[in-house]
PQR file with spaces between the fields and no chain letter, atoms N, CA, C, O and H, PARSE charges and radii, in Angstrom:
ATOM       1  N    MET     1      19.040  -65.662   38.560 -0.4000 1.5000
ATOM       2  CA   MET     1      18.192  -66.403   37.653 -0.0000 2.0000
ATOM       3  C    MET     1      19.080  -67.041   36.593  0.5500 1.7000
ATOM       4  O    MET     1      19.979  -66.392   36.059 -0.5500 1.4000
ATOM       5  N    ASN     2      18.833  -68.291   36.293 -0.4000 1.5000
ATOM       6  CA   ASN     2      19.663  -68.957   35.295 -0.0000 2.0000
ATOM       7  C    ASN     2      19.248  -68.554   33.887  0.5500 1.7000
ATOM       8  O    ASN     2      18.201  -67.938   33.689 -0.5500 1.4000
ATOM       9  H    ASN     2      18.102  -68.818   36.727  0.4000 1.0000
ATOM      10  N    GLN     3      20.070  -68.904   32.924 -0.4000 1.5000
ATOM      11  CA   GLN     3      19.842  -68.487   31.535 -0.0000 2.0000
ATOM      12  C    GLN     3      18.543  -69.054   30.964  0.5500 1.7000
ATOM      13  O    GLN     3      17.826  -68.366   30.238 -0.5500 1.4000
ATOM      14  H    GLN     3      20.920  -69.405   33.085  0.4000 1.0000
ATOM      15  N    ARG     4      18.243  -70.307   31.295 -0.4000 1.5000
ATOM      16  CA   ARG     4      17.022  -70.928   30.766 -0.0000 2.0000
ATOM      17  C    ARG     4      15.782  -70.203   31.288  0.5500 1.7000
ATOM      18  O    ARG     4      14.844  -69.967   30.527 -0.5500 1.4000
ATOM      19  H    ARG     4      18.824  -70.866   31.885  0.4000 1.0000
ATOM      20  N    ALA     5      15.764  -69.850   32.564 -0.4000 1.5000
ATOM      21  CA   ALA     5      14.625  -69.122   33.141 -0.0000 2.0000
ATOM      22  C    ALA     5      14.521  -67.731   32.527  0.5500 1.7000
ATOM      23  O    ALA     5      13.422  -67.252   32.247 -0.5500 1.4000
ATOM      24  H    ALA     5      16.526  -70.042   33.182  0.4000 1.0000
ATOM      25  N    THR     6      15.665  -67.084   32.317 -0.4000 1.5000
ATOM      26  CA   THR     6      15.678  -65.756   31.699 -0.0000 2.0000
ATOM      27  C    THR     6      15.119  -65.822   30.290  0.5500 1.7000
ATOM      28  O    THR     6      14.303  -64.982   29.908 -0.5500 1.4000
ATOM      29  H    THR     6      16.558  -67.473   32.543  0.4000 1.0000
ATOM      30  N    ASN     7      15.547  -66.809   29.513 -0.4000 1.5000
ATOM      31  CA   ASN     7      15.030  -66.961   28.154 -0.0000 2.0000
ATOM      32  C    ASN     7      13.530  -67.216   28.154  0.5500 1.7000
ATOM      33  O    ASN     7      12.807  -66.694   27.306 -0.5500 1.4000
ATOM      34  H    ASN     7      16.209  -67.491   29.824  0.4000 1.0000
ATOM      35  N    GLY     8      13.070  -68.009   29.095 -0.4000 1.5000
ATOM      36  CA   GLY     8      11.638  -68.290   29.197 -0.0000 2.0000
ATOM      37  C    GLY     8      10.839  -67.043   29.542  0.5500 1.7000
ATOM      38  O    GLY     8       9.762  -66.817   28.990 -0.5500 1.4000
ATOM      39  H    GLY     8      13.657  -68.433   29.785  0.4000 1.0000
ATOM      40  N    ASP     9      11.367  -66.233   30.456 -0.4000 1.5000
ATOM      41  CA   ASP     9      10.708  -64.979   30.816 -0.0000 2.0000
ATOM      42  C    ASP     9      10.661  -64.027   29.629  0.5500 1.7000
ATOM      43  O    ASP     9       9.650  -63.368   29.389 -0.5500 1.4000
ATOM      44  H    ASP     9      12.242  -66.416   30.905  0.4000 1.0000
ATOM      45  N    GLU    10      11.765  -63.960   28.890 -0.4000 1.5000
ATOM      46  CA   GLU    10      11.815  -63.084   27.718 -0.0000 2.0000
ATOM      47  C    GLU    10      10.821  -63.543   26.655  0.5500 1.7000
ATOM      48  O    GLU    10      10.111  -62.728   26.066 -0.5500 1.4000
ATOM      49  H    GLU    10      12.587  -64.495   29.085  0.4000 1.0000
ATOM      50  N    ALA    11      10.777  -64.840   26.416 -0.4000 1.5000
ATOM      51  CA   ALA    11       9.840  -65.379   25.421 -0.0000 2.0000
ATOM      52  C    ALA    11       8.402  -65.126   25.847  0.5500 1.7000
ATOM      53  O    ALA    11       7.563  -64.789   25.013 -0.5500 1.4000
ATOM      54  H    ALA    11      11.354  -65.502   26.895  0.4000 1.0000
ATOM      55  N    ALA    12       8.109  -65.281   27.121 -0.4000 1.5000
ATOM      56  CA   ALA    12       6.753  -65.035   27.617 -0.0000 2.0000
ATOM      57  C    ALA    12       6.382  -63.561   27.481  0.5500 1.7000
ATOM      58  O    ALA    12       5.243  -63.233   27.147 -0.5500 1.4000
ATOM      59  H    ALA    12       8.791  -65.555   27.799  0.4000 1.0000
ATOM      60  N    ALA    13       7.337  -62.676   27.737 -0.4000 1.5000
ATOM      61  CA   ALA    13       7.076  -61.239   27.604 -0.0000 2.0000
ATOM      62  C    ALA    13       6.790  -60.863   26.155  0.5500 1.7000
ATOM      63  O    ALA    13       5.874  -60.088   25.880 -0.5500 1.4000
ATOM      64  H    ALA    13       8.262  -62.941   28.007  0.4000 1.0000
ATOM      65  N    VAL    14       7.569  -61.410   25.237 -0.4000 1.5000
ATOM      66  CA   VAL    14       7.355  -61.140   23.811 -0.0000 2.0000
ATOM      67  C    VAL    14       6.003  -61.699   23.372  0.5500 1.7000
ATOM      68  O    VAL    14       5.268  -61.040   22.637 -0.5500 1.4000
ATOM      69  H    VAL    14       8.313  -62.039   25.461  0.4000 1.0000
ATOM      70  N    ALA    15       5.677  -62.901   23.814 -0.4000 1.5000
ATOM      71  CA   ALA    15       4.401  -63.519   23.449 -0.0000 2.0000
ATOM      72  C    ALA    15       3.227  -62.717   23.995  0.5500 1.7000
ATOM      73  O    ALA    15       2.208  -62.572   23.319 -0.5500 1.4000
ATOM      74  H    ALA    15       6.274  -63.436   24.411  0.4000 1.0000
ATOM      75  N    ARG    16       3.358  -62.198   25.206 -0.4000 1.5000
ATOM      76  CA   ARG    16       2.282  -61.399   25.802 -0.0000 2.0000
ATOM      77  C    ARG    16       2.058  -60.115   25.013  0.5500 1.7000
ATOM      78  O    ARG    16       0.917  -59.737   24.748 -0.5500 1.4000
ATOM      79  H    ARG    16       4.185  -62.316   25.755  0.4000 1.0000
ATOM      80  N    VAL    17       3.136  -59.449   24.640 -0.4000 1.5000
ATOM      81  CA   VAL    17       3.010  -58.219   23.841 -0.0000 2.0000
ATOM      82  C    VAL    17       2.384  -58.532   22.488  0.5500 1.7000
ATOM      83  O    VAL    17       1.508  -57.801   22.026 -0.5500 1.4000
ATOM      84  H    VAL    17       4.063  -59.755   24.855  0.4000 1.0000
ATOM      85  N    ALA    18       2.824  -59.603   21.857 -0.4000 1.5000
ATOM      86  CA   ALA    18       2.289  -59.971   20.545 -0.0000 2.0000
ATOM      87  C    ALA    18       0.799  -60.297   20.633  0.5500 1.7000
ATOM      88  O    ALA    18       0.020  -59.854   19.789 -0.5500 1.4000
ATOM      89  H    ALA    18       3.535  -60.197   22.233  0.4000 1.0000
ATOM      90  N    GLU    19       0.403  -61.055   21.632 -0.4000 1.5000
ATOM      91  CA   GLU    19      -1.007  -61.408   21.793 -0.0000 2.0000
ATOM      92  C    GLU    19      -1.850  -60.168   22.073  0.5500 1.7000
ATOM      93  O    GLU    19      -2.950  -60.029   21.537 -0.5500 1.4000
ATOM      94  H    GLU    19       1.036  -61.414   22.318  0.4000 1.0000
ATOM      95  N    ALA    20      -1.341  -59.278   22.903 -0.4000 1.5000
ATOM      96  CA   ALA    20      -2.070  -58.043   23.197 -0.0000 2.0000
ATOM      97  C    ALA    20      -2.216  -57.181   21.946  0.5500 1.7000
ATOM      98  O    ALA    20      -3.268  -56.583   21.718 -0.5500 1.4000
ATOM      99  H    ALA    20      -0.447  -59.392   23.337  0.4000 1.0000
ATOM     100  N    ALA    21      -1.166  -57.117   21.143 -0.4000 1.5000
ATOM     101  CA   ALA    21      -1.229  -56.345   19.901 -0.0000 2.0000
ATOM     102  C    ALA    21      -2.245  -56.951   18.936  0.5500 1.7000
ATOM     103  O    ALA    21      -2.976  -56.220   18.266 -0.5500 1.4000
ATOM     104  H    ALA    21      -0.311  -57.602   21.328  0.4000 1.0000
ATOM     105  N    ARG    22      -2.296  -58.273   18.861 -0.4000 1.5000
ATOM     106  CA   ARG    22      -3.288  -58.933   17.999 -0.0000 2.0000
ATOM     107  C    ARG    22      -4.712  -58.627   18.472  0.5500 1.7000
ATOM     108  O    ARG    22      -5.613  -58.428   17.658 -0.5500 1.4000
ATOM     109  H    ARG    22      -1.703  -58.866   19.405  0.4000 1.0000
ATOM     110  N    GLU    23      -4.905  -58.592   19.779 -0.4000 1.5000
ATOM     111  CA   GLU    23      -6.240  -58.312   20.306 -0.0000 2.0000
ATOM     112  C    GLU    23      -6.638  -56.857   20.030  0.5500 1.7000
ATOM     113  O    GLU    23      -7.798  -56.584   19.722 -0.5500 1.4000
ATOM     114  H    GLU    23      -4.173  -58.754   20.441  0.4000 1.0000
ATOM     115  N    VAL    24      -5.693  -55.930   20.136 -0.4000 1.5000
ATOM     116  CA   VAL    24      -5.988  -54.534   19.786 -0.0000 2.0000
ATOM     117  C    VAL    24      -6.383  -54.453   18.314  0.5500 1.7000
ATOM     118  O    VAL    24      -7.343  -53.770   17.958 -0.5500 1.4000
ATOM     119  H    VAL    24      -4.750  -56.152   20.386  0.4000 1.0000
ATOM     120  N    GLN    25      -5.649  -55.142   17.478 -0.4000 1.5000
ATOM     121  CA   GLN    25      -5.956  -55.132   16.050 -0.0000 2.0000
ATOM     122  C    GLN    25      -7.338  -55.736   15.787  0.5500 1.7000
ATOM     123  O    GLN    25      -8.114  -55.186   15.006 -0.5500 1.4000
ATOM     124  H    GLN    25      -4.869  -55.697   17.767  0.4000 1.0000
ATOM     125  N    ALA    26      -7.645  -56.849   16.424 -0.4000 1.5000
ATOM     126  CA   ALA    26      -8.948  -57.491   16.232 -0.0000 2.0000
ATOM     127  C    ALA    26     -10.084  -56.584   16.706  0.5500 1.7000
ATOM     128  O    ALA    26     -11.123  -56.493   16.052 -0.5500 1.4000
ATOM     129  H    ALA    26      -7.014  -57.296   17.059  0.4000 1.0000
ATOM     130  N    ALA    27      -9.887  -55.923   17.829 -0.4000 1.5000
ATOM     131  CA   ALA    27     -10.913  -55.013   18.342 -0.0000 2.0000
ATOM     132  C    ALA    27     -11.095  -53.825   17.399  0.5500 1.7000
ATOM     133  O    ALA    27     -12.218  -53.370   17.185 -0.5500 1.4000
ATOM     134  H    ALA    27      -9.043  -55.997   18.360  0.4000 1.0000
ATOM     135  N    SER    28     -10.008  -53.329   16.842 -0.4000 1.5000
ATOM     136  CA   SER    28     -10.086  -52.222   15.887 -0.0000 2.0000
ATOM     137  C    SER    28     -10.819  -52.643   14.615  0.5500 1.7000
ATOM     138  O    SER    28     -11.632  -51.889   14.081 -0.5500 1.4000
ATOM     139  H    SER    28      -9.096  -53.699   17.015  0.4000 1.0000
ATOM     140  N    VAL    29     -10.529  -53.840   14.139 -0.4000 1.5000
ATOM     141  CA   VAL    29     -11.200  -54.356   12.942 -0.0000 2.0000
ATOM     142  C    VAL    29     -12.697  -54.503   13.205  0.5500 1.7000
ATOM     143  O    VAL    29     -13.513  -54.191   12.338 -0.5500 1.4000
ATOM     144  H    VAL    29      -9.869  -54.453   14.573  0.4000 1.0000
ATOM     145  N    ALA    30     -13.058  -54.975   14.388 -0.4000 1.5000
ATOM     146  CA   ALA    30     -14.473  -55.127   14.727 -0.0000 2.0000
ATOM     147  C    ALA    30     -15.180  -53.776   14.745  0.5500 1.7000
ATOM     148  O    ALA    30     -16.303  -53.655   14.256 -0.5500 1.4000
ATOM     149  H    ALA    30     -12.395  -55.229   15.092  0.4000 1.0000
ATOM     150  N    LEU    31     -14.523  -52.758   15.310 -0.4000 1.5000
ATOM     151  CA   LEU    31     -15.107  -51.417   15.306 -0.0000 2.0000
ATOM     152  C    LEU    31     -15.241  -50.877   13.887  0.5500 1.7000
ATOM     153  O    LEU    31     -16.264  -50.295   13.528 -0.5500 1.4000
ATOM     154  H    LEU    31     -13.611  -52.856   15.708  0.4000 1.0000
ATOM     155  N    GLU    32     -14.215  -51.072   13.100 -0.4000 1.5000
ATOM     156  CA   GLU    32     -14.249  -50.608   11.714 -0.0000 2.0000
ATOM     157  C    GLU    32     -15.382  -51.295   10.944  0.5500 1.7000
ATOM     158  O    GLU    32     -16.096  -50.649   10.177 -0.5500 1.4000
ATOM     159  H    GLU    32     -13.384  -51.544   13.392  0.4000 1.0000
ATOM     160  N    ALA    33     -15.540  -52.585   11.150 -0.4000 1.5000
ATOM     161  CA   ALA    33     -16.612  -53.319   10.479 -0.0000 2.0000
ATOM     162  C    ALA    33     -17.975  -52.784   10.904  0.5500 1.7000
ATOM     163  O    ALA    33     -18.881  -52.658   10.080 -0.5500 1.4000
ATOM     164  H    ALA    33     -14.960  -53.110   11.773  0.4000 1.0000
ATOM     165  N    HIS    34     -18.118  -52.472   12.176 -0.4000 1.5000
ATOM     166  CA   HIS    34     -19.382  -51.922   12.655 -0.0000 2.0000
ATOM     167  C    HIS    34     -19.697  -50.606   11.945  0.5500 1.7000
ATOM     168  O    HIS    34     -20.826  -50.398   11.499 -0.5500 1.4000
ATOM     169  H    HIS    34     -17.382  -52.574   12.845  0.4000 1.0000
ATOM     170  N    PHE    35     -18.713  -49.723   11.839 -0.4000 1.5000
ATOM     171  CA   PHE    35     -18.947  -48.436   11.197 -0.0000 2.0000
ATOM     172  C    PHE    35     -19.145  -48.558    9.694  0.5500 1.7000
ATOM     173  O    PHE    35     -19.827  -47.729    9.092 -0.5500 1.4000
ATOM     174  H    PHE    35     -17.797  -49.893   12.202  0.4000 1.0000
ATOM     175  N    ASN    36     -18.567  -49.564    9.089 -0.4000 1.5000
ATOM     176  CA   ASN    36     -18.809  -49.795    7.662 -0.0000 2.0000
ATOM     177  C    ASN    36     -20.231  -50.275    7.410  0.5500 1.7000
ATOM     178  O    ASN    36     -20.824  -49.973    6.375 -0.5500 1.4000
ATOM     179  H    ASN    36     -18.013  -50.237    9.578  0.4000 1.0000
ATOM     180  N    GLU    37     -20.770  -51.021    8.359 -0.4000 1.5000
ATOM     181  CA   GLU    37     -22.133  -51.548    8.225 -0.0000 2.0000
ATOM     182  C    GLU    37     -23.189  -50.515    8.600  0.5500 1.7000
ATOM     183  O    GLU    37     -24.240  -50.436    7.964 -0.5500 1.4000
ATOM     184  H    GLU    37     -20.288  -51.266    9.200  0.4000 1.0000
ATOM     185  N    ALA    38     -22.911  -49.731    9.623 -0.4000 1.5000
ATOM     186  CA   ALA    38     -23.879  -48.742   10.116 -0.0000 2.0000
ATOM     187  C    ALA    38     -23.148  -47.444   10.441  0.5500 1.7000
ATOM     188  O    ALA    38     -22.958  -47.133   11.617 -0.5500 1.4000
ATOM     189  H    ALA    38     -22.057  -49.795   10.139  0.4000 1.0000
ATOM     190  N    PRO    39     -22.730  -46.668    9.423 -0.5600 1.5000
ATOM     191  CA   PRO    39     -21.922  -45.480    9.662  0.2800 2.0000
ATOM     192  C    PRO    39     -22.622  -44.406   10.489  0.5500 1.7000
ATOM     193  O    PRO    39     -21.949  -43.617   11.152 -0.5500 1.4000
ATOM     194  N    ALA    40     -23.943  -44.353   10.469 -0.4000 1.5000
ATOM     195  CA   ALA    40     -24.653  -43.308   11.202 -0.0000 2.0000
ATOM     196  C    ALA    40     -24.797  -43.632   12.681  0.5500 1.7000
ATOM     197  O    ALA    40     -24.948  -42.726   13.501 -0.5500 1.4000
ATOM     198  H    ALA    40     -24.490  -44.993    9.930  0.4000 1.0000
ATOM     199  N    GLY    41     -24.753  -44.885   13.023 -0.4000 1.5000
ATOM     200  CA   GLY    41     -24.941  -45.278   14.415 -0.0000 2.0000
ATOM     201  C    GLY    41     -23.675  -45.098   15.228  0.5500 1.7000
ATOM     202  O    GLY    41     -22.569  -45.096   14.687 -0.5500 1.4000
ATOM     203  H    GLY    41     -24.630  -45.620   12.357  0.4000 1.0000
ATOM     204  N    GLY    42     -23.843  -44.951   16.513 -0.4000 1.5000
ATOM     205  CA   GLY    42     -22.699  -44.845   17.401 -0.0000 2.0000
ATOM     206  C    GLY    42     -22.089  -46.206   17.655  0.5500 1.7000
ATOM     207  O    GLY    42     -22.717  -47.232   17.393 -0.5500 1.4000
ATOM     208  H    GLY    42     -24.741  -44.953   16.953  0.4000 1.0000
ATOM     209  N    PRO    43     -20.881  -46.221   18.157 -0.5600 1.5000
ATOM     210  CA   PRO    43     -20.234  -47.509   18.433  0.2800 2.0000
ATOM     211  C    PRO    43     -20.875  -48.211   19.628  0.5500 1.7000
ATOM     212  O    PRO    43     -21.202  -47.567   20.625 -0.5500 1.4000
ATOM     213  N    PRO    44     -21.052  -49.504   19.533 -0.5600 1.5000
ATOM     214  CA   PRO    44     -21.608  -50.248   20.667  0.2800 2.0000
ATOM     215  C    PRO    44     -20.622  -50.246   21.838  0.5500 1.7000
ATOM     216  O    PRO    44     -19.406  -50.309   21.657 -0.5500 1.4000
ATOM     217  N    THR    45     -21.178  -50.171   23.012 -0.4000 1.5000
ATOM     218  CA   THR    45     -20.369  -50.121   24.229 -0.0000 2.0000
ATOM     219  C    THR    45     -19.449  -51.329   24.333  0.5500 1.7000
ATOM     220  O    THR    45     -18.300  -51.197   24.755 -0.5500 1.4000
ATOM     221  H    THR    45     -22.166  -50.119   23.158  0.4000 1.0000
ATOM     222  N    LEU    46     -19.936  -52.493   23.956 -0.4000 1.5000
ATOM     223  CA   LEU    46     -19.130  -53.707   24.069 -0.0000 2.0000
ATOM     224  C    LEU    46     -17.880  -53.634   23.190  0.5500 1.7000
ATOM     225  O    LEU    46     -16.801  -54.050   23.611 -0.5500 1.4000
ATOM     226  H    LEU    46     -20.869  -52.600   23.614  0.4000 1.0000
ATOM     227  N    LEU    47     -18.022  -53.111   21.981 -0.4000 1.5000
ATOM     228  CA   LEU    47     -16.854  -52.994   21.097 -0.0000 2.0000
ATOM     229  C    LEU    47     -15.849  -51.990   21.643  0.5500 1.7000
ATOM     230  O    LEU    47     -14.641  -52.213   21.573 -0.5500 1.4000
ATOM     231  H    LEU    47     -18.899  -52.773   21.639  0.4000 1.0000
ATOM     232  N    LEU    48     -16.352  -50.884   22.186 -0.4000 1.5000
ATOM     233  CA   LEU    48     -15.454  -49.899   22.780 -0.0000 2.0000
ATOM     234  C    LEU    48     -14.757  -50.457   24.022  0.5500 1.7000
ATOM     235  O    LEU    48     -13.570  -50.215   24.240 -0.5500 1.4000
ATOM     236  H    LEU    48     -17.333  -50.703   22.242  0.4000 1.0000
ATOM     237  N    ALA    49     -15.500  -51.197   24.823 -0.4000 1.5000
ATOM     238  CA   ALA    49     -14.912  -51.800   26.023 -0.0000 2.0000
ATOM     239  C    ALA    49     -13.843  -52.822   25.646  0.5500 1.7000
ATOM     240  O    ALA    49     -12.802  -52.916   26.296 -0.5500 1.4000
ATOM     241  H    ALA    49     -16.464  -51.393   24.646  0.4000 1.0000
ATOM     242  N    ARG    50     -14.113  -53.581   24.593 -0.4000 1.5000
ATOM     243  CA   ARG    50     -13.120  -54.562   24.131 -0.0000 2.0000
ATOM     244  C    ARG    50     -11.837  -53.863   23.694  0.5500 1.7000
ATOM     245  O    ARG    50     -10.738  -54.302   24.034 -0.5500 1.4000
ATOM     246  H    ARG    50     -14.958  -53.505   24.065  0.4000 1.0000
ATOM     247  N    LEU    51     -11.980  -52.779   22.943 -0.4000 1.5000
ATOM     248  CA   LEU    51     -10.810  -52.041   22.485 -0.0000 2.0000
ATOM     249  C    LEU    51     -10.060  -51.433   23.666  0.5500 1.7000
ATOM     250  O    LEU    51      -8.832  -51.493   23.719 -0.5500 1.4000
ATOM     251  H    LEU    51     -12.873  -52.423   22.667  0.4000 1.0000
ATOM     252  N    ALA    52     -10.785  -50.852   24.605 -0.4000 1.5000
ATOM     253  CA   ALA    52     -10.145  -50.248   25.776 -0.0000 2.0000
ATOM     254  C    ALA    52      -9.391  -51.293   26.598  0.5500 1.7000
ATOM     255  O    ALA    52      -8.269  -51.050   27.043 -0.5500 1.4000
ATOM     256  H    ALA    52     -11.782  -50.802   24.563  0.4000 1.0000
ATOM     257  N    ALA    53     -10.009  -52.449   26.796 -0.4000 1.5000
ATOM     258  CA   ALA    53      -9.352  -53.519   27.556 -0.0000 2.0000
ATOM     259  C    ALA    53      -8.116  -54.026   26.826  0.5500 1.7000
ATOM     260  O    ALA    53      -7.088  -54.292   27.450 -0.5500 1.4000
ATOM     261  H    ALA    53     -10.921  -52.646   26.435  0.4000 1.0000
ATOM     262  N    ALA    54      -8.212  -54.160   25.516 -0.4000 1.5000
ATOM     263  CA   ALA    54      -7.070  -54.634   24.728 -0.0000 2.0000
ATOM     264  C    ALA    54      -5.926  -53.626   24.770  0.5500 1.7000
ATOM     265  O    ALA    54      -4.760  -54.002   24.886 -0.5500 1.4000
ATOM     266  H    ALA    54      -9.047  -53.944   25.009  0.4000 1.0000
ATOM     267  N    MET    55      -6.265  -52.358   24.675 -0.4000 1.5000
ATOM     268  CA   MET    55      -5.221  -51.327   24.736 -0.0000 2.0000
ATOM     269  C    MET    55      -4.566  -51.287   26.110  0.5500 1.7000
ATOM     270  O    MET    55      -3.356  -51.090   26.222 -0.5500 1.4000
ATOM     271  H    MET    55      -7.212  -52.052   24.580  0.4000 1.0000
ATOM     272  N    SER    56      -5.365  -51.473   27.150 -0.4000 1.5000
ATOM     273  CA   SER    56      -4.823  -51.501   28.507 -0.0000 2.0000
ATOM     274  C    SER    56      -3.875  -52.681   28.686  0.5500 1.7000
ATOM     275  O    SER    56      -2.794  -52.533   29.257 -0.5500 1.4000
ATOM     276  H    SER    56      -6.348  -51.633   27.059  0.4000 1.0000
ATOM     277  N    GLU    57      -4.278  -53.852   28.197 -0.4000 1.5000
ATOM     278  CA   GLU    57      -3.410  -55.036   28.297 -0.0000 2.0000
ATOM     279  C    GLU    57      -2.124  -54.829   27.512  0.5500 1.7000
ATOM     280  O    GLU    57      -1.049  -55.223   27.964 -0.5500 1.4000
ATOM     281  H    GLU    57      -5.156  -53.972   27.733  0.4000 1.0000
ATOM     282  N    LEU    58      -2.228  -54.212   26.335 -0.4000 1.5000
ATOM     283  CA   LEU    58      -1.022  -53.949   25.546 -0.0000 2.0000
ATOM     284  C    LEU    58      -0.086  -52.996   26.294  0.5500 1.7000
ATOM     285  O    LEU    58       1.128  -53.194   26.312 -0.5500 1.4000
ATOM     286  H    LEU    58      -3.101  -53.891   25.968  0.4000 1.0000
ATOM     287  N    GLN    59      -0.650  -51.984   26.898 -0.4000 1.5000
ATOM     288  CA   GLN    59       0.169  -51.041   27.663 -0.0000 2.0000
ATOM     289  C    GLN    59       0.849  -51.748   28.839  0.5500 1.7000
ATOM     290  O    GLN    59       2.033  -51.524   29.093 -0.5500 1.4000
ATOM     291  H    GLN    59      -1.637  -51.822   26.883  0.4000 1.0000
ATOM     292  N    GLN    60       0.124  -52.583   29.545 -0.4000 1.5000
ATOM     293  CA   GLN    60       0.699  -53.318   30.673 -0.0000 2.0000
ATOM     294  C    GLN    60       1.765  -54.308   30.198  0.5500 1.7000
ATOM     295  O    GLN    60       2.818  -54.450   30.820 -0.5500 1.4000
ATOM     296  H    GLN    60      -0.837  -52.765   29.339  0.4000 1.0000
ATOM     297  N    ALA    61       1.478  -54.982   29.097 -0.4000 1.5000
ATOM     298  CA   ALA    61       2.450  -55.943   28.555 -0.0000 2.0000
ATOM     299  C    ALA    61       3.727  -55.230   28.136  0.5500 1.7000
ATOM     300  O    ALA    61       4.827  -55.716   28.400 -0.5500 1.4000
ATOM     301  H    ALA    61       0.623  -54.866   28.591  0.4000 1.0000
ATOM     302  N    ARG    62       3.585  -54.087   27.488 -0.4000 1.5000
ATOM     303  CA   ARG    62       4.762  -53.305   27.082 -0.0000 2.0000
ATOM     304  C    ARG    62       5.544  -52.823   28.301  0.5500 1.7000
ATOM     305  O    ARG    62       6.775  -52.814   28.289 -0.5500 1.4000
ATOM     306  H    ARG    62       2.691  -53.693   27.273  0.4000 1.0000
ATOM     307  N    GLY    63       4.833  -52.427   29.344 -0.4000 1.5000
ATOM     308  CA   GLY    63       5.501  -51.999   30.569 -0.0000 2.0000
ATOM     309  C    GLY    63       6.309  -53.130   31.190  0.5500 1.7000
ATOM     310  O    GLY    63       7.446  -52.926   31.617 -0.5500 1.4000
ATOM     311  H    GLY    63       3.833  -52.434   29.353  0.4000 1.0000
ATOM     312  N    SER    64       5.726  -54.310   31.239 -0.4000 1.5000
ATOM     313  CA   SER    64       6.441  -55.474   31.769 -0.0000 2.0000
ATOM     314  C    SER    64       7.626  -55.846   30.886  0.5500 1.7000
ATOM     315  O    SER    64       8.701  -56.191   31.377 -0.5500 1.4000
ATOM     316  H    SER    64       4.803  -54.476   30.893  0.4000 1.0000
ATOM     317  N    PHE    65       7.413  -55.771   29.583 -0.4000 1.5000
ATOM     318  CA   PHE    65       8.479  -56.064   28.623 -0.0000 2.0000
ATOM     319  C    PHE    65       9.639  -55.086   28.813  0.5500 1.7000
ATOM     320  O    PHE    65      10.797  -55.493   28.899 -0.5500 1.4000
ATOM     321  H    PHE    65       6.540  -55.491   29.184  0.4000 1.0000
ATOM     322  N    ASP    66       9.320  -53.810   28.878 -0.4000 1.5000
ATOM     323  CA   ASP    66      10.353  -52.790   29.053 -0.0000 2.0000
ATOM     324  C    ASP    66      11.104  -52.975   30.372  0.5500 1.7000
ATOM     325  O    ASP    66      12.323  -52.820   30.430 -0.5500 1.4000
ATOM     326  H    ASP    66       8.379  -53.479   28.808  0.4000 1.0000
ATOM     327  N    LYS    67      10.368  -53.304   31.417 -0.4000 1.5000
ATOM     328  CA   LYS    67      10.988  -53.521   32.729 -0.0000 2.0000
ATOM     329  C    LYS    67      11.937  -54.713   32.686  0.5500 1.7000
ATOM     330  O    LYS    67      13.019  -54.673   33.272 -0.5500 1.4000
ATOM     331  H    LYS    67       9.377  -53.430   31.370  0.4000 1.0000
ATOM     332  N    LEU    68      11.532  -55.768   31.996 -0.4000 1.5000
ATOM     333  CA   LEU    68      12.360  -56.961   31.889 -0.0000 2.0000
ATOM     334  C    LEU    68      13.661  -56.684   31.148  0.5500 1.7000
ATOM     335  O    LEU    68      14.711  -57.220   31.500 -0.5500 1.4000
ATOM     336  H    LEU    68      10.653  -55.800   31.520  0.4000 1.0000
ATOM     337  N    PHE    69      13.585  -55.849   30.124 -0.4000 1.5000
ATOM     338  CA   PHE    69      14.761  -55.595   29.288 -0.0000 2.0000
ATOM     339  C    PHE    69      15.524  -54.333   29.653  0.5500 1.7000
ATOM     340  O    PHE    69      16.546  -54.038   29.033 -0.5500 1.4000
ATOM     341  H    PHE    69      12.732  -55.414   29.837  0.4000 1.0000
ATOM     342  N    SER    70      15.062  -53.590   30.630 -0.4000 1.5000
ATOM     343  CA   SER    70      15.788  -52.393   31.031 -0.0000 2.0000
ATOM     344  C    SER    70      16.953  -52.790   31.928  0.5500 1.7000
ATOM     345  O    SER    70      16.857  -53.749   32.695 -0.5500 1.4000
ATOM     346  H    SER    70      14.232  -53.829   31.133  0.4000 1.0000
ATOM     347  N    PRO    71      18.043  -52.056   31.830 -0.5600 1.5000
ATOM     348  CA   PRO    71      19.182  -52.373   32.698  0.2800 2.0000
ATOM     349  C    PRO    71      18.816  -52.150   34.151  0.5500 1.7000
ATOM     350  O    PRO    71      18.151  -51.176   34.505 -0.5500 1.4000
ATOM     351  N    GLU    72      19.258  -53.059   34.968 -0.4000 1.5000
ATOM     352  CA   GLU    72      18.975  -52.935   36.403 -0.0000 2.0000
ATOM     353  C    GLU    72      19.783  -51.801   36.985  0.5500 1.7000
ATOM     354  O    GLU    72      20.948  -51.593   36.645 -0.5500 1.4000
ATOM     355  H    GLU    72      19.799  -53.850   34.680  0.4000 1.0000
ATOM     356  N    GLU    73      19.130  -51.075   37.872 -0.4000 1.5000
ATOM     357  CA   GLU    73      19.790  -49.925   38.472 -0.0000 2.0000
ATOM     358  C    GLU    73      20.338  -50.290   39.829  0.5500 1.7000
ATOM     359  O    GLU    73      20.935  -49.450   40.501 -0.5500 1.4000
ATOM     360  H    GLU    73      18.184  -51.244   38.148  0.4000 1.0000
């Protein structure tokens, strides 16, 4: 792989991790806002699903990032 392609892959991996982290943060803020508005009620399934999906994407993005930057064996 040439240097330009490698740099592009690295930039894409960093961008994916950053976007996934932002989505986890946004989902967490939405859950927090829900509990601030209605502390006695349980969390809505949609908000929990959003957080779970965001966390899963972040985990996958981190795995891809780590694989890209790990020394080849």
